[in-house]
C-alpha positions in Angstrom: -6.0 -7.4 5.2 -7.7 -5.2 2.5 -5.3 -3.2 0.4 -6.9 0.1 1.2 -6.5 -0.5 4.9 -2.9 -1.7 4.4 -2.0 1.5 2.6 -3.3 3.5 5.5 -1.8 1.3 8.3 1.6 1.3 6.6 1.6 5.1 6.4 1.9 5.1 2.6 -1.3 7.1 2.3 -2.7 9.2 5.1 -6.3 8.0 5.3 -8.3 5.0 4.1 -10.5 7.3 2.0 -7.5 8.6 0.2 -6.4 5.1 -0.4 -9.8 4.1 -1.7 -9.8 7.1 -4.1 -6.3 6.2 -5.3 -7.3 2.6 -5.9 -10.5 3.8 -7.8 -8.5 6.0 -10.0 -6.2 3.2 -11.1 -3.1 4.5 -9.2 -2.6 1.2 -7.4 -1.7 -2.3 -8.8 -1.5 -5.4 -6.7 0.7 -8.2 -8.2 0.6 -6.5 -11.6 -3.2 -6.2 -11.8 -5.2 -3.1 -11.1 -6.4 -3.4 -7.6 -9.9 -3.1 -6.0 -10.2 -1.7 -2.5 -11.3 -5.1 -1.2 -8.3 -7.0 -2.6 -6.5 -9.0 0.0 -2.8 -8.2 0.7 -0.5 -11.0 1.9 3.2 -11.2 2.8 5.1 -11.4 -0.5 2.5 -9.3 -2.5 3.9 -6.6 -4.8 2.2 -3.2 -4.8 2.7 -0.6 -7.4 1.5 2.8 -6.2 1.5 6.4 -7.5 1.4 8.6 -4.4 -0.2 12.1 -4.6 3.1 13.9 -5.2 3.6 11.9 -8.4 6.2 9.5 -7.1 5.9 5.9 -8.4 6.7 3.2 -5.8 7.0 -0.5 -6.2 6.8 -2.2 -2.8 7.0 -5.8 -1.5 4.8 -6.5 1.5 7.0 -8.1 4.2 4.5 -8.4 7.0 0.7 -7.9 7.2 -0.2 -6.6 10.7 -2.8 -8.4 12.7 -4.4 -5.2 13.9 -4.6 -1.6 12.7 -2.5 -0.1 15.5 1.0 0.1 14.1 3.4 2.6 15.6 5.0 5.1 13.3 8.5 3.6 13.9 7.3 0.1 12.9 5.4 1.1 9.8 8.5 0.9 7.5 9.1 -2.7 8.6 5.8 -3.8 6.9 7.2 -3.3 3.4 10.4 -2.9 1.4 10.8 -0.5 -1.5 11.8 -2.3 -4.7 11.8 0.7 -7.0 11.1 4.5 -6.6 10.7 6.9 -9.5 10.0 10.6 -9.4 
């Protein structure tokens, strides 16, 4: 799954266009490297993200969903937070 879509499906960012803008501005790293919107996310990937309120998150992807319909209660099971600053 593309990283921009994963950020949207997981509920970390509200829309895919917001995710794409965050990626384009350099606010997202995938496995320590500045991400591109088309970068592929796999289970075990580490995402570093600065969300719009300025909070810096480091996440580990636990599960990549097979489709884009993930219920709100299941979204947090897609990743684990390794570090949160701000």
